[in-house]
ZAMARGU-4260 file (C-alpha; in steps of 0.2 Angstrom, whole numbers, plus 5000, padded with zeros to 4 digits):
<rodrens>
0) 4920/6023/4399 | 4905/6019/4389 | 4892/6010/4400 | 4886/5994/4393 | 4867/5991/4391
5) 4860/5973/4388 | 4857/5968/4370 | 4838/5964/4371 | 4831/5951/4360 | 4820/5957/4345
10) 4802/5951/4346 | 4802/5947/4327 | 4807/5939/4316 | 4810/5920/4319 | 4828/5915/4320
15) 4824/5897/4318 | 4830/5890/4302 | 4816/5883/4290 | 4819/5865/4282 | 4822/5874/4266
20) 4836/5884/4273 | 4843/5869/4281 | 4843/5860/4265 | 4851/5875/4256 | 4865/5875/4268
25) 4868/5856/4267 | 4869/5858/4248 | 4878/5874/4246 | 4888/5876/4262 | 4882/5894/4267
30) 4867/5904/4271 | 4863/5922/4267 | 4847/5932/4268 | 4845/5930/4287 | 4836/5942/4298
35) 4847/5955/4306 | 4855/5950/4322 | 4857/5968/4329 | 4847/5983/4324 | 4856/5999/4317
40) 4855/6007/4335 | 4863/5991/4343 | 4877/5991/4330 | 4880/6009/4333 | 4883/6005/4351
45) 4893/5989/4348 | 4904/5999/4336 | 4906/6013/4349 | 4914/6000/4360 | 4926/5992/4348
50) 4940/6005/4350 | 4941/5999/4368 | 4946/5982/4362 | 4958/5989/4348 | 4966/5999/4362
55) 4972/5983/4370 | 4983/5978/4355 | 5002/5979/4358 | 5014/5987/4346 | 5016/5977/4330
60) 4999/5969/4332 | 4984/5972/4321 | 4966/5968/4322 | 4969/5950/4315 | 4978/5946/4332
65) 4961/5948/4341 | 4958/5929/4342 | 4949/5921/4356 | 4947/5937/4366 | 4929/5932/4370
70) 4938/5922/4384 | 4943/5938/4393 | 4930/5951/4386 | 4911/5951/4390 | 4909/5963/4376
75) 4914/5949/4363 | 4907/5935/4374 | 4890/5942/4374 | 4890/5944/4355 | 4896/5926/4352
80) 4883/5919/4364 | 4868/5930/4359 | 4852/5919/4357 | 4848/5926/4340 | 4865/5919/4333
85) 4863/5903/4343 | 4846/5900/4336 | 4853/5900/4318 | 4868/5889/4323 | 4856/5877/4331
90) 4847/5875/4315 | 4864/5868/4307 | 4872/5859/4321 | 4858/5853/4331 | 4854/5855/4350
95) 4871/5851/4357 | 4885/5863/4352 | 4899/5874/4359 | 4907/5890/4354 | 4926/5890/4354
100) 4934/5904/4343 | 4932/5922/4338 | 4942/5934/4327 | 4941/5950/4318 | 4944/5953/4300
105) 4945/5972/4298 | 4950/5980/4281 | 4952/5999/4283 | 4949/6010/4268 | 4961/6010/4254
110) 4971/5994/4260 | 4978/5981/4250 | 4976/5967/4262 | 4966/5952/4256 | 4960/5935/4262
115) 4966/5922/4250 | 4955/5907/4245 | 4955/5894/4258 | 4945/5882/4269 | 4944/5885/4287
120) 4945/5867/4292 | 4963/5866/4284 | 4969/5877/4298 | 4960/5869/4313 | 4966/5853/4322
125) 4949/5847/4324 | 4939/5831/4320 | 4926/5827/4313 | 4921/5841/4302 | 4905/5848/4310
130) 4908/5867/4313 | 4899/5883/4307 | 4907/5900/4306 | 4896/5915/4309 | 4902/5931/4300
135) 4894/5946/4309 | 4895/5962/4299 | 4900/5977/4309 | 4899/5988/4293 | 4889/5987/4277
140) 4899/5974/4267 | 4899/5972/4248 | 4910/5970/4233 | 4915/5988/4234 | 4924/5987/4251
145) 4931/5969/4250 | 4916/5958/4254 | 4919/5939/4255 | 4915/5927/4241 | 4912/5909/4242
150) 4911/5894/4230 | 4894/5885/4233 | 4895/5867/4236 | 4914/5867/4238 | 4912/5860/4256
155) 4906/5843/4248 | 4923/5841/4239 | 4933/5837/4254 | 4949/5846/4261 | 4961/5852/4248
160) 4980/5854/4252 | 4984/5872/4253 | 5000/5880/4247 | 5012/5892/4256 | 5014/5909/4248
165) 5027/5921/4255 | 5023/5935/4242 | 5004/5935/4245 | 4994/5951/4251 | 4983/5939/4260
170) 4982/5939/4279 | 4984/5920/4277 | 4999/5912/4270 | 4992/5895/4266 | 4980/5897/4251
175) 4971/5888/4237 | 4975/5893/4219 | 4961/5898/4208 | 4963/5888/4191 | 4973/5874/4198
180) 4965/5869/4215 | 4948/5874/4210 | 4938/5887/4199 | 4931/5903/4206 | 4920/5906/4191
185) 4905/5902/4201 | 4909/5910/4217 | 4895/5921/4224 | 4897/5938/4232 | 4892/5941/4250
190) 4883/5957/4254 | 4878/5961/4272 | 4871/5976/4281 | 4879/5980/4298 | 4871/5969/4310
195) 4867/5955/4298 | 4877/5939/4297 | 4881/5924/4286 | 4884/5906/4290 | 4897/5895/4281
200) 4903/5877/4283 | 4921/5875/4289 | 4925/5866/4272 | 4918/5879/4260 | 4931/5888/4249
205) 4930/5906/4252 | 4941/5922/4251 | 4940/5941/4249 | 4949/5955/4239 | 4957/5971/4245
210) 4947/5986/4250 | 4950/6001/4238 | 4935/6010/4244 | 4932/6024/4256 | 4922/6013/4268
215) 4929/6002/4282 | 4925/5983/4281 | 4924/5975/4298 | 4917/5958/4303 | 4918/5947/4318
220) 4919/5928/4315 | 4913/5917/4328 | 4916/5898/4327 | 4904/5884/4333 | 4905/5865/4333
225) 4895/5851/4338 | 4900/5843/4354 | 4906/5828/4345 | 4921/5838/4338 | 4937/5835/4347
230) 4952/5847/4346 | 4970/5841/4346 | 4977/5848/4362 | 4995/5844/4356 | 4992/5857/4342
235) 4982/5870/4351 | 4984/5867/4370 | 4974/5883/4375 | 4958/5877/4367 | 4942/5880/4377
240) 4924/5877/4374 | 4909/5886/4380 | 4893/5876/4379 | 4879/5886/4370 | 4865/5874/4369
245) 4861/5856/4375 | 4873/5845/4384 | 4891/5840/4381 | 4889/5821/4381 | 4906/5818/4374
250) 4917/5829/4385 | 4931/5829/4373 | 4938/5846/4376 | 4942/5858/4391 | 4929/5869/4397
255) 4931/5888/4398 | 4926/5900/4411 | 4915/5915/4405 | 4924/5932/4407 | 4919/5945/4420
260) 4929/5960/4412 | 4921/5971/4399 | 4937/5973/4389 | 4951/5961/4391 | 4963/5949/4381
265) 4969/5932/4386 | 4987/5929/4391 | 4989/5916/4377 | 4988/5915/4358 | 4978/5902/4349
270) 4988/5890/4338 | 4982/5884/4321 | 4989/5869/4311 | 5000/5881/4302 | 5007/5890/4317
275) 5011/5873/4325 | 5020/5867/4309 | 5008/5853/4306 | 5004/5858/4288
</rodrens>
């Protein structure tokens, strides 16, 4: 078994967002051009451990079923709680926030799987809208291997009703339709090197095409919310929070216990609004 080594903080650069970056995020709903979270050497080590997580998938499952496994795996928990990431998130959410979700989006080479246009918040039984998604690249990601696109400013337009599709190639079945629900003409292409991350608002419209290339496109999404955000336990009863910074003055949600096993999976499955039949 691969022996884990601590992911030591980089001495430079700063991971505290500038006022200009904070304003850009508020106006556009995303941030790119951030300093790398992990070096190439660190990402090589992180990627070398990934097969240990994939090996825990059961027959019929795919990498998209790796949801909230940070609750049972220190491998994922340490990434999600890394101080470099938390510094970036604090610049958006402020001093009091928690981590509550993680999931993989892995597109192997020459696969037709897409991620349809959507807003994360439509799937989540959470209010108010005060959440940030960190998309951490495990591989170099661009337009060639199915990198994400996002519509700047779309988070300011409110939540749009998504439509169910039974014929989509998307890993999501509730989607927005380009041309009727919105226009993707101004969508921007995300490009990330392995070890870099992007941030986006839970209301921002985004999606990604298939990966026809010879390169894998793997990313880990981690979700963070201000402590004022409350989950509807009637929809997602297994919801747990892990305080990242500050204090939880609201105490709206159950508190999770950090894992102690390097590679593990929880005994439950997370439930979205769609899976609960609420949308």
